[in-house]
N, C-alpha and C positions, 0 to 999 in steps of 0.2 A: 287487394293494397289501392290504396289512391293514388291515380297521377299526378302528376305536378303542371298539368294544363287544364286550363278550361277550353273544349274546342266547339260545343254547342250549348247556346242559352233557345230555350222555347219559352215563346211569348204566350202565355193565355191570355183571350181577348172575350169579351163579348159586347164587341163594340161599342161600348157606350165610351165616353168623354174621358174619365179615368184609365179606362184601359189604351185608350190611343196617344194620352200624357207616359202612358206604362211603355207603350211600343218606342216614343219618340226617346225617352229615360233608355231601353233596352239598345237600340242602334247603340248613341254614345257609347253604353257602357261594353258593347261586342268591338268597338273600334280600340277601346284600350285593353281587353282580354284579348284580343286577336281569334274571335270566336263565332265561328257563325250562328245563325239565325231562323229559326222555324218558327212559324205560327201555331197555334192551336185555338180550335172551339169544339165546347161540345154540344151537341144540338138532343134537346132532348122534347119528345114529344109525346100524346099519347094513343094518338090515332094513326096507327100504322100507313095508311089509302093515303095520306100528305104528305108522306115522306118522302118521294122524289122531288116535287114540288119545294118541299121544306130546303132540302140539299141542296136544288141547285140555285136557290136564295142563297144559302150561305157561301157556297163557293161562289159568287156571284161579289160578294162581300169580301172574302178574304182577297180576293183577286183586288178588289177595289183597294185595301189596305195596301197590296204591296204595292202595286203601283204608284199612289201618292206617298207612300214614306217609305218605300224601299230603293224605288229606282234612284241608280245614280248618287245612291248614299255612300260609298265606298264600303260596307259590308257585305259579307256573304250569305246568300241568304239558303237556306238548303232545301227546306219545303213547305206545303201544308198540310197540318193534320185538321180533321175533321171524326172525331168520334160520334154516334149517335147510339141512344139507348134512352133509357128511363131511369137509369142509377146515376145521375149525375157524377157523384164522389167514385164509383166505380170505372166509370169512362175517366175520371180525370188522372187514375191512378194506372190505367191502361198503356198511358204513354212512353212512362217508366218499363214498359213492357216491349214497348215497339221500335224504341230508340234507345240510342245511349244521351243520358241525359245529365248534362253536368250541372245545369243549372236553371230554375224554373221561375221566371219571373211574373208576377201579378199585380194587376192595379187593384186597390181596395178603395171601399166609398167611405172610411174612417169610421170610428166608434162612435157610436151612438144607443139610445135608451133599446132599440130593438135587435140591436145584434151583443152578442155575447163577446166578439173579438172585434176584426175587421171585415166580418161577415162570414157567416158562416163557412162556404168554401172555403177561404181563407185559413180558421180557425182549423178545417178536416187535415187540410193540405199540410200544416205547421209540421202536425201530429203524426201523419199519415205517411205522407210523402217519402221513399228511400235515398231523394237526392235535396241539393240545399234549393230552400225557396228564399226570394227575394220579393217583400213587397214592397209596393211604392203608395205612398200616402196620395190623397187627393191634392193637386194642384201644385204638384212636385215636378221642376223642372232639374233637369241636369245639371250635378256639379260635381264636381275631382272626389272621390271617396280618398282622405288624407288622413282621416284619424275614424276609428272603428273602436265602442266600445265593446265590450266582449262582456257579460253578466254570465259568468258560471258560477256554477253549482258544482264543486271540486268532486263532494260528494255521490254525485249519481253519473259522474263518469268511467265507463267502463272501461274503454280502450283510447288512446291515441287516437288512433286509426278515424273513431269520429267525429273528433273536432280538427283535421287536417286540412280536409277543403277550406276552412276556414285561414288556412296558414297560407294557402296557395293562393287563393281568393287576394288577403291582404298583400300578398309578395307581388303578383301580377298586376295589382292597383298600385306600388310601391307606398300603401297606406301603413299610417305605424296602427299598433293592436295595444288598447290597455284592459287587461285581465282581470275585471272587478272580482270581487267573493267580498259576500255580507256576511260578516258573524258577530255573534255575540259580543266576543273576546277576540279576535284577531291574533295579539301574541300569544294565544295559549291557544289555539288550533290543535283537535286531535291530532295525533302522527301521523296519519293515515290519510289524513286531509292533505297537513302541510305534503308529505311524500308525492301526492296528486301534483300539488300546487307545483313542486318542482318538475317533473316531469312536463308540467303542460308548457311551462317555462322553457324546457328543451326543443319543445317541438315547434315555436318560436322564433330558434334562433337566427333564424336567415329572414328574419324580422323584424325589424322594431317595434320593442314593445318594454312592457315594463307591467311587473305584476300590484295589481294595485288592493286595498280593503277597506272597508268602511263596516265602521264599528254599527252594530244595532238587530235586532230580533226579527225586524219586519223587513223582507229583502225586495219590497215593492216602494216601501217608506225611502230604504236607502238607495237602491239604482236610481230614483226619481232624483233624490235631492244631487248624487252623485252627475248626474246629467245636466242637471240645471247650473252648474259650475263648470262643469269640463269640457270644452269643444268635441263635439261629434257628429260624424256625417255622415253612421251608420251605428245601428245596434244589431249586435249579435249576440240571439239566444242559442240554446237546445235544450227543446222540449223534450219533454220524455216520447216515447215513440208505444203505441199502441197499452200503454198502460196509466192510470191518474194517480200518477204519484204526486207528489207537492208541487213541483213544476209546471203540470201539466195544470192542475187546478186553479196556480196562478196565471194561467193563461188563457184560460174559458170563463174564469167568471168576470165578473164584472170589476176588480179590480184591472184587468186587462185594459179597460176603457179610460182609466185613470192614466196607466205606464203605457203600453204604447201607442192610444189613441191620441194621447198628449205629445206624442212627438210628430215634427211635421216632417222627419227624415225616413231614410228606408231602413226596414229591419227584415236583417237577414239572417234565417231559421236553419241550420242545422238538420 
C-alpha cells in the first residue's frame, strides 16, 4: 500500500548546469512537500586503480553542492549517496534498494536528434524505476504546480495502487488534476475502459479533478493539442514497466521528442 506522504526526495546529479537547476527546483519542491532531500551521484570508470582519487573528487563536489545550495535553506538534508560501478543503470536502480525513495528528481538536457527521449538515462529510469520520477527540463525555474494533466491510458492500468502516488503528489501540492484520455470514440468506449475511468475518478476524490477526453486515434497528437490549449504546470504519464507496450513505444521513439521535449514543464512519471 502506498502511503499518503512524500518523505524523501532524492536528486540525481551529474554536476551539470541542468542538474544544478534541478536541485534548486527540488529544494523549493521539498519545502512544499515537507520532504527530506538527498543527493545522489553514480560514478562509473573503467580503471579501478583510479577509484580512490575519483571518489574523493566526487565527495568534494557533493559537499560543495550541499554547502552552496542547501545551507540555511530551511530544507532537511538527509544524506549523500555515491554509487560506484561500470553499469550506470544498475547503480541508479540500486538507490531504491538502499533507501526508501518516494520521488527521484532528475534534470534533463532536453529532446534532440541524438536522444531517444530526454537522455538515455532518463528514458531508462522512466520505465525501470520502482518509484515516481520527476524530470526537470533545461532552464526551468521553480513555479508552484497548480495544474497537472495526467495523460492516462485506462486500458493499461492494472491496479489503482499504481497511480495513487500521483493523487498524493497532487493533494500535497494542492494541485488540480485533469485526467486525459485519447480515444477514437470517447462516447462509445468499451465497458471495461469506462469502468476503469470511474475507478480512477474515485481515487482522486480528495483532489480537485476532472475527467477529460479527446477524440482521436493518435494519442501523441491528441495530448499535444490538449496541452496547447489547457493550462498545465506538470505532465503526468504512466509508462509501462519492463515491457515494450504501446505507451512505452510512444515514450521511447522519436515521437517523444515532439511530445515531451516540446514541453517546458516538468514531467512526472509513475
